[in-house]
KOLDRENBA-625775 format. One record per residue: x, y, z of N, C-alpha, C in turn; residue in one letter; residue number from 1. Coordinates in pm, whole numbers. Atoms other than C-alpha are relative to their C-alpha. Layout:
<node n_xx="X" n_yy="Y" n_zz="Z" ca_xx="X" ca_yy="Y" ca_zz="Z" c_xx="X" c_yy="Y" c_zz="Z" residu="A" num="NUM"/>
...
END
This chain:
<node n_xx="-99" n_yy="-31" n_zz="2" ca_xx="-917" ca_yy="598" ca_zz="1097" c_xx="32" c_yy="-128" c_zz="-149" residu="X" num="1"/>
<node n_xx="-33" n_yy="58" n_zz="109" ca_xx="-779" ca_yy="504" ca_zz="760" c_xx="146" c_yy="-15" c_zz="-48" residu="X" num="2"/>
<node n_xx="-147" n_yy="-58" n_zz="11" ca_xx="-393" ca_yy="481" ca_zz="580" c_xx="11" c_yy="-5" c_zz="-168" residu="X" num="3"/>
<node n_xx="10" n_yy="-21" n_zz="88" ca_xx="-328" ca_yy="576" ca_zz="281" c_xx="160" c_yy="-7" c_zz="-133" residu="X" num="4"/>
<node n_xx="-81" n_yy="46" n_zz="8" ca_xx="-66" ca_yy="536" ca_zz="10" c_xx="50" c_yy="94" c_zz="-165" residu="X" num="5"/>
<node n_xx="25" n_yy="-52" n_zz="181" ca_xx="93" ca_yy="796" ca_zz="-246" c_xx="84" c_yy="-66" c_zz="-41" residu="X" num="6"/>
<node n_xx="-85" n_yy="118" n_zz="110" ca_xx="266" ca_yy="678" ca_zz="-545" c_xx="45" c_yy="138" c_zz="-65" residu="X" num="7"/>
<node n_xx="-35" n_yy="-105" n_zz="107" ca_xx="500" ca_yy="857" ca_zz="-795" c_xx="3" c_yy="-136" c_zz="-169" residu="X" num="8"/>
<node n_xx="-38" n_yy="66" n_zz="148" ca_xx="548" ca_yy="748" ca_zz="-1182" c_xx="-2" c_yy="-148" c_zz="-17" residu="X" num="9"/>
<node n_xx="-52" n_yy="69" n_zz="9" ca_xx="724" ca_yy="477" ca_zz="-1103" c_xx="-173" c_yy="-136" c_zz="42" residu="X" num="10"/>
<node n_xx="117" n_yy="-1" n_zz="-162" ca_xx="404" ca_yy="310" ca_zz="-832" c_xx="78" c_yy="-30" c_zz="64" residu="X" num="11"/>
<node n_xx="-53" n_yy="69" n_zz="-162" ca_xx="652" ca_yy="320" ca_zz="-544" c_xx="-43" c_yy="88" c_zz="72" residu="X" num="12"/>
<node n_xx="121" n_yy="-31" n_zz="-106" ca_xx="484" ca_yy="440" ca_zz="-208" c_xx="127" c_yy="103" c_zz="-2" residu="X" num="13"/>
<node n_xx="-24" n_yy="-74" n_zz="-14" ca_xx="641" ca_yy="788" ca_zz="-158" c_xx="7" c_yy="-1" c_zz="120" residu="X" num="14"/>
<node n_xx="32" n_yy="0" n_zz="-84" ca_xx="479" ca_yy="824" ca_zz="185" c_xx="-116" c_yy="-30" c_zz="42" residu="X" num="15"/>
<node n_xx="131" n_yy="79" n_zz="-35" ca_xx="228" ca_yy="678" ca_zz="375" c_xx="-103" c_yy="127" c_zz="122" residu="X" num="16"/>
<node n_xx="74" n_yy="-67" n_zz="-114" ca_xx="-93" ca_yy="926" ca_zz="539" c_xx="-88" c_yy="-33" c_zz="19" residu="X" num="17"/>
<node n_xx="96" n_yy="-30" n_zz="1" ca_xx="-367" ca_yy="917" ca_zz="730" c_xx="-98" c_yy="26" c_zz="-18" residu="X" num="18"/>
<node n_xx="73" n_yy="-157" n_zz="36" ca_xx="-671" ca_yy="968" ca_zz="648" c_xx="-132" c_yy="-59" c_zz="12" residu="X" num="19"/>
<node n_xx="162" n_yy="60" n_zz="-15" ca_xx="-1054" ca_yy="913" ca_zz="655" c_xx="-90" c_yy="-141" c_zz="-24" residu="X" num="20"/>
<node n_xx="67" n_yy="107" n_zz="67" ca_xx="-1204" ca_yy="613" ca_zz="636" c_xx="-66" c_yy="16" c_zz="-162" residu="X" num="21"/>
<node n_xx="36" n_yy="-58" n_zz="133" ca_xx="-1362" ca_yy="562" ca_zz="231" c_xx="-207" c_yy="19" c_zz="29" residu="X" num="22"/>
<node n_xx="153" n_yy="-4" n_zz="-18" ca_xx="-1770" ca_yy="538" ca_zz="400" c_xx="-19" c_yy="143" c_zz="51" residu="X" num="23"/>
<node n_xx="0" n_yy="-166" n_zz="-110" ca_xx="-1645" ca_yy="879" ca_zz="592" c_xx="-105" c_yy="95" c_zz="-123" residu="X" num="24"/>
<node n_xx="81" n_yy="-58" n_zz="39" ca_xx="-1976" ca_yy="1099" ca_zz="442" c_xx="29" c_yy="194" c_zz="-74" residu="X" num="25"/>
<node n_xx="-53" n_yy="-179" n_zz="30" ca_xx="-1722" ca_yy="1435" ca_zz="425" c_xx="78" c_yy="1" c_zz="-146" residu="X" num="26"/>
<node n_xx="-103" n_yy="44" n_zz="80" ca_xx="-1584" ca_yy="1319" ca_zz="124" c_xx="-56" c_yy="196" c_zz="-130" residu="X" num="27"/>
<node n_xx="54" n_yy="-132" n_zz="93" ca_xx="-1614" ca_yy="1664" ca_zz="-122" c_xx="-48" c_yy="-35" c_zz="-153" residu="X" num="28"/>
<node n_xx="109" n_yy="27" n_zz="116" ca_xx="-1879" ca_yy="1656" ca_zz="-336" c_xx="106" c_yy="-73" c_zz="-159" residu="X" num="29"/>
<node n_xx="-75" n_yy="-4" n_zz="81" ca_xx="-1552" ca_yy="1703" ca_zz="-647" c_xx="107" c_yy="-142" c_zz="-20" residu="X" num="30"/>
<node n_xx="-62" n_yy="168" n_zz="-20" ca_xx="-1374" ca_yy="1336" ca_zz="-586" c_xx="-105" c_yy="-107" c_zz="-5" residu="X" num="31"/>
<node n_xx="70" n_yy="154" n_zz="63" ca_xx="-1515" ca_yy="1035" ca_zz="-656" c_xx="19" c_yy="-124" c_zz="117" residu="X" num="32"/>
<node n_xx="9" n_yy="217" n_zz="-95" ca_xx="-1314" ca_yy="802" ca_zz="-366" c_xx="113" c_yy="115" c_zz="72" residu="X" num="33"/>
<node n_xx="-98" n_yy="-76" n_zz="-8" ca_xx="-1080" ca_yy="940" ca_zz="-141" c_xx="133" c_yy="-5" c_zz="-29" residu="X" num="34"/>
<node n_xx="-136" n_yy="54" n_zz="45" ca_xx="-815" ca_yy="774" ca_zz="-257" c_xx="81" c_yy="168" c_zz="-113" residu="X" num="35"/>
<node n_xx="68" n_yy="-107" n_zz="133" ca_xx="-847" ca_yy="1069" ca_zz="-536" c_xx="-22" c_yy="72" c_zz="34" residu="X" num="36"/>
<node n_xx="24" n_yy="-41" n_zz="-16" ca_xx="-923" ca_yy="1310" ca_zz="-333" c_xx="177" c_yy="11" c_zz="164" residu="X" num="37"/>
<node n_xx="-149" n_yy="13" n_zz="-85" ca_xx="-567" ca_yy="1264" ca_zz="-107" c_xx="108" c_yy="-21" c_zz="-111" residu="X" num="38"/>
<node n_xx="-81" n_yy="-81" n_zz="118" ca_xx="-386" ca_yy="1235" ca_zz="-431" c_xx="41" c_yy="91" c_zz="-32" residu="X" num="39"/>
<node n_xx="25" n_yy="-160" n_zz="67" ca_xx="-498" ca_yy="1547" ca_zz="-535" c_xx="68" c_yy="151" c_zz="153" residu="X" num="40"/>
<node n_xx="-70" n_yy="-52" n_zz="-117" ca_xx="-418" ca_yy="1674" ca_zz="-180" c_xx="168" c_yy="52" c_zz="44" residu="X" num="41"/>
<node n_xx="-63" n_yy="-9" n_zz="29" ca_xx="-92" ca_yy="1606" ca_zz="-196" c_xx="74" c_yy="2" c_zz="-119" residu="X" num="42"/>
<node n_xx="-98" n_yy="-93" n_zz="75" ca_xx="31" ca_yy="1651" ca_zz="-544" c_xx="21" c_yy="-182" c_zz="8" residu="X" num="43"/>
<node n_xx="-112" n_yy="155" n_zz="48" ca_xx="118" ca_yy="1243" ca_zz="-577" c_xx="-87" c_yy="-94" c_zz="-153" residu="X" num="44"/>
<node n_xx="-15" n_yy="-29" n_zz="83" ca_xx="89" ca_yy="1112" ca_zz="-910" c_xx="-140" c_yy="-111" c_zz="-21" residu="X" num="45"/>
<node n_xx="109" n_yy="1" n_zz="-2" ca_xx="-175" ca_yy="866" ca_zz="-775" c_xx="17" c_yy="-39" c_zz="153" residu="X" num="46"/>
<node n_xx="59" n_yy="14" n_zz="-188" ca_xx="-362" ca_yy="710" ca_zz="-391" c_xx="-10" c_yy="-135" c_zz="-7" residu="X" num="47"/>
<node n_xx="19" n_yy="144" n_zz="-67" ca_xx="-387" ca_yy="395" ca_zz="-289" c_xx="-31" c_yy="-45" c_zz="143" residu="X" num="48"/>
<node n_xx="39" n_yy="27" n_zz="-136" ca_xx="-574" ca_yy="264" ca_zz="57" c_xx="69" c_yy="-116" c_zz="37" residu="X" num="49"/>
<node n_xx="-14" n_yy="176" n_zz="-18" ca_xx="-391" ca_yy="-13" ca_zz="236" c_xx="-81" c_yy="-38" c_zz="141" residu="X" num="50"/>
<node n_xx="62" n_yy="50" n_zz="-144" ca_xx="-429" ca_yy="-188" ca_zz="560" c_xx="112" c_yy="-18" c_zz="76" residu="X" num="51"/>
<node n_xx="-79" n_yy="-2" n_zz="-140" ca_xx="-262" ca_yy="-179" ca_zz="883" c_xx="0" c_yy="-132" c_zz="73" residu="X" num="52"/>
<node n_xx="-34" n_yy="91" n_zz="-102" ca_xx="-329" ca_yy="-434" ca_zz="1001" c_xx="15" c_yy="-139" c_zz="-161" residu="X" num="53"/>
<node n_xx="-30" n_yy="88" n_zz="158" ca_xx="-228" ca_yy="-662" ca_zz="596" c_xx="153" c_yy="15" c_zz="11" residu="X" num="54"/>
<node n_xx="-141" n_yy="12" n_zz="-19" ca_xx="111" ca_yy="-826" ca_zz="688" c_xx="3" c_yy="-119" c_zz="-119" residu="X" num="55"/>
<node n_xx="-69" n_yy="161" n_zz="35" ca_xx="280" ca_yy="-1085" ca_zz="430" c_xx="-142" c_yy="-46" c_zz="-44" residu="X" num="56"/>
<node n_xx="112" n_yy="59" n_zz="19" ca_xx="-59" ca_yy="-1176" ca_zz="300" c_xx="-129" c_yy="-76" c_zz="79" residu="X" num="57"/>
<node n_xx="88" n_yy="81" n_zz="-158" ca_xx="-261" ca_yy="-1202" ca_zz="626" c_xx="-26" c_yy="132" c_zz="61" residu="X" num="58"/>
<node n_xx="51" n_yy="-59" n_zz="-81" ca_xx="-476" ca_yy="-1047" ca_zz="782" c_xx="44" c_yy="11" c_zz="169" residu="X" num="59"/>
<node n_xx="-86" n_yy="35" n_zz="-136" ca_xx="-330" ca_yy="-1005" ca_zz="1134" c_xx="-171" c_yy="-27" c_zz="50" residu="X" num="60"/>
<node n_xx="160" n_yy="32" n_zz="-114" ca_xx="-747" ca_yy="-959" ca_zz="1301" c_xx="-52" c_yy="-116" c_zz="-29" residu="X" num="61"/>
<node n_xx="83" n_yy="66" n_zz="51" ca_xx="-847" ca_yy="-1255" ca_zz="1116" c_xx="-83" c_yy="49" c_zz="-109" residu="X" num="62"/>
<node n_xx="114" n_yy="5" n_zz="108" ca_xx="-1044" ca_yy="-1075" ca_zz="848" c_xx="46" c_yy="-21" c_zz="-199" residu="X" num="63"/>
<node n_xx="-27" n_yy="57" n_zz="150" ca_xx="-986" ca_yy="-1061" ca_zz="474" c_xx="158" c_yy="55" c_zz="-71" residu="X" num="64"/>
<node n_xx="-146" n_yy="-174" n_zz="24" ca_xx="-620" ca_yy="-886" ca_zz="323" c_xx="-28" c_yy="41" c_zz="-76" residu="X" num="65"/>
<node n_xx="49" n_yy="-65" n_zz="113" ca_xx="-622" ca_yy="-595" ca_zz="132" c_xx="202" c_yy="27" c_zz="-22" residu="X" num="66"/>
<node n_xx="-43" n_yy="7" n_zz="110" ca_xx="-333" ca_yy="-554" ca_zz="-88" c_xx="125" c_yy="-40" c_zz="42" residu="X" num="67"/>
<node n_xx="-78" n_yy="114" n_zz="-7" ca_xx="-123" ca_yy="-825" ca_zz="46" c_xx="70" c_yy="38" c_zz="126" residu="X" num="68"/>
<node n_xx="-113" n_yy="-50" n_zz="-87" ca_xx="79" ca_yy="-583" ca_zz="272" c_xx="-33" c_yy="155" c_zz="43" residu="X" num="69"/>
<node n_xx="68" n_yy="-105" n_zz="-49" ca_xx="54" ca_yy="-246" ca_zz="439" c_xx="114" c_yy="100" c_zz="-97" residu="X" num="70"/>
<node n_xx="-30" n_yy="-155" n_zz="-4" ca_xx="206" ca_yy="37" ca_zz="273" c_xx="141" c_yy="22" c_zz="33" residu="X" num="71"/>
<node n_xx="-108" n_yy="-29" n_zz="-86" ca_xx="554" ca_yy="136" ca_zz="370" c_xx="133" c_yy="139" c_zz="-153" residu="X" num="72"/>
<node n_xx="-55" n_yy="-39" n_zz="36" ca_xx="829" ca_yy="381" ca_zz="211" c_xx="61" c_yy="-54" c_zz="-183" residu="X" num="73"/>
<node n_xx="-87" n_yy="55" n_zz="59" ca_xx="1008" ca_yy="271" ca_zz="-115" c_xx="-60" c_yy="-180" c_zz="-54" residu="X" num="74"/>
<node n_xx="54" n_yy="121" n_zz="9" ca_xx="767" ca_yy="21" ca_zz="-165" c_xx="-55" c_yy="-1" c_zz="-141" residu="X" num="75"/>
<node n_xx="17" n_yy="15" n_zz="92" ca_xx="597" ca_yy="-106" ca_zz="-480" c_xx="-104" c_yy="-44" c_zz="-67" residu="X" num="76"/>
<node n_xx="224" n_yy="23" n_zz="86" ca_xx="212" ca_yy="-118" ca_zz="-617" c_xx="42" c_yy="-30" c_zz="-151" residu="X" num="77"/>
<node n_xx="38" n_yy="88" n_zz="159" ca_xx="186" ca_yy="-396" ca_zz="-868" c_xx="-141" c_yy="29" c_zz="3" residu="X" num="78"/>
<node n_xx="128" n_yy="-17" n_zz="-7" ca_xx="-162" ca_yy="-290" ca_zz="-974" c_xx="-83" c_yy="-169" c_zz="-91" residu="X" num="79"/>
<node n_xx="36" n_yy="193" n_zz="149" ca_xx="-159" ca_yy="-686" ca_zz="-1249" c_xx="-62" c_yy="-56" c_zz="133" residu="X" num="80"/>
<node n_xx="13" n_yy="81" n_zz="-127" ca_xx="-189" ca_yy="-842" ca_zz="-836" c_xx="-61" c_yy="125" c_zz="85" residu="X" num="81"/>
<node n_xx="78" n_yy="-98" n_zz="-151" ca_xx="-359" ca_yy="-496" ca_zz="-625" c_xx="40" c_yy="-39" c_zz="104" residu="X" num="82"/>
<node n_xx="-36" n_yy="31" n_zz="-137" ca_xx="-120" ca_yy="-519" ca_zz="-383" c_xx="178" c_yy="74" c_zz="-19" residu="X" num="83"/>
<node n_xx="-198" n_yy="-94" n_zz="-119" ca_xx="219" ca_yy="-365" ca_zz="-178" c_xx="116" c_yy="-80" c_zz="31" residu="X" num="84"/>
<node n_xx="-156" n_yy="147" n_zz="-19" ca_xx="582" ca_yy="-593" ca_zz="-241" c_xx="39" c_yy="190" c_zz="7" residu="X" num="85"/>
<node n_xx="-145" n_yy="-165" n_zz="-38" ca_xx="790" ca_yy="-381" ca_zz="6" c_xx="134" c_yy="-82" c_zz="-70" residu="X" num="86"/>
<node n_xx="-140" n_yy="-4" n_zz="104" ca_xx="1200" ca_yy="-314" ca_zz="-108" c_xx="40" c_yy="-50" c_zz="72" residu="X" num="87"/>
<node n_xx="-126" n_yy="94" n_zz="-32" ca_xx="1426" ca_yy="-564" ca_zz="-58" c_xx="95" c_yy="53" c_zz="76" residu="X" num="88"/>
<node n_xx="-7" n_yy="-89" n_zz="-124" ca_xx="1549" ca_yy="-465" ca_zz="243" c_xx="209" c_yy="-69" c_zz="-53" residu="X" num="89"/>
<node n_xx="-121" n_yy="-44" n_zz="1" ca_xx="1929" ca_yy="-340" ca_zz="245" c_xx="78" c_yy="-176" c_zz="36" residu="X" num="90"/>
<node n_xx="-58" n_yy="144" n_zz="36" ca_xx="2067" ca_yy="-624" ca_zz="411" c_xx="16" c_yy="-167" c_zz="-54" residu="X" num="91"/>
<node n_xx="10" n_yy="170" n_zz="21" ca_xx="1931" ca_yy="-948" ca_zz="243" c_xx="41" c_yy="64" c_zz="-215" residu="X" num="92"/>
<node n_xx="-65" n_yy="-6" n_zz="91" ca_xx="2151" ca_yy="-838" ca_zz="-114" c_xx="-91" c_yy="-69" c_zz="-124" residu="X" num="93"/>
<node n_xx="33" n_yy="80" n_zz="105" ca_xx="2064" ca_yy="-1155" ca_zz="-281" c_xx="-163" c_yy="-57" c_zz="-34" residu="X" num="94"/>
<node n_xx="86" n_yy="90" n_zz="-46" ca_xx="1754" ca_yy="-1272" ca_zz="-134" c_xx="-141" c_yy="17" c_zz="-93" residu="X" num="95"/>
<node n_xx="104" n_yy="-6" n_zz="87" ca_xx="1418" ca_yy="-1315" ca_zz="-383" c_xx="-135" c_yy="41" c_zz="101" residu="X" num="96"/>
<node n_xx="160" n_yy="-35" n_zz="-94" ca_xx="1016" ca_yy="-1227" ca_zz="-334" c_xx="-34" c_yy="-51" c_zz="-16" residu="X" num="97"/>
<node n_xx="163" n_yy="175" n_zz="39" ca_xx="800" ca_yy="-1511" ca_zz="-299" c_xx="-110" c_yy="70" c_zz="27" residu="X" num="98"/>
<node n_xx="124" n_yy="22" n_zz="68" ca_xx="479" ca_yy="-1440" ca_zz="-393" c_xx="-104" c_yy="-88" c_zz="98" residu="X" num="99"/>
<node n_xx="109" n_yy="65" n_zz="-58" ca_xx="294" ca_yy="-1728" ca_zz="-175" c_xx="2" c_yy="49" c_zz="168" residu="X" num="100"/>
<node n_xx="-27" n_yy="-35" n_zz="-212" ca_xx="461" ca_yy="-1589" ca_zz="215" c_xx="-55" c_yy="237" c_zz="-15" residu="X" num="101"/>
<node n_xx="-24" n_yy="-186" n_zz="-27" ca_xx="464" ca_yy="-1198" ca_zz="33" c_xx="86" c_yy="25" c_zz="29" residu="X" num="102"/>
<node n_xx="-108" n_yy="-109" n_zz="-30" ca_xx="781" ca_yy="-1164" ca_zz="179" c_xx="106" c_yy="-41" c_zz="-146" residu="X" num="103"/>
<node n_xx="-181" n_yy="45" n_zz="12" ca_xx="1154" ca_yy="-1134" ca_zz="118" c_xx="129" c_yy="-104" c_zz="75" residu="X" num="104"/>
<node n_xx="-52" n_yy="131" n_zz="-64" ca_xx="1354" ca_yy="-1460" ca_zz="155" c_xx="165" c_yy="-46" c_zz="-64" residu="X" num="105"/>
<node n_xx="-134" n_yy="32" n_zz="120" ca_xx="1709" ca_yy="-1569" ca_zz="113" c_xx="69" c_yy="-150" c_zz="-71" residu="X" num="106"/>
<node n_xx="73" n_yy="135" n_zz="76" ca_xx="1790" ca_yy="-1817" ca_zz="-123" c_xx="98" c_yy="-126" c_zz="98" residu="X" num="107"/>
<node n_xx="-75" n_yy="177" n_zz="-52" ca_xx="1857" ca_yy="-2164" ca_zz="-20" c_xx="77" c_yy="-52" c_zz="-100" residu="X" num="108"/>
END
């Protein structure tokens, strides 16, 4: 099982869907990837795979972190670093985003 983030024109995640693994041989021949398939199926502007096991830039099972963060609704996909930036928490309006810990932090 894999997860895919559907993106709008501003690279904001509108929905995360469950789908096929990238190496699943059942990919229809008219598509070059499962990302392209789910983009088309859901009418999204773009689609990016996301990892359930990646949080704050760390793979929780010791593997290689993938796109820094599990995508969630409202997250922003940053193409220049190929990563998902979680939305700023409403309860932390003055927080800043730390790209080392890949999380929002209260100002000190």
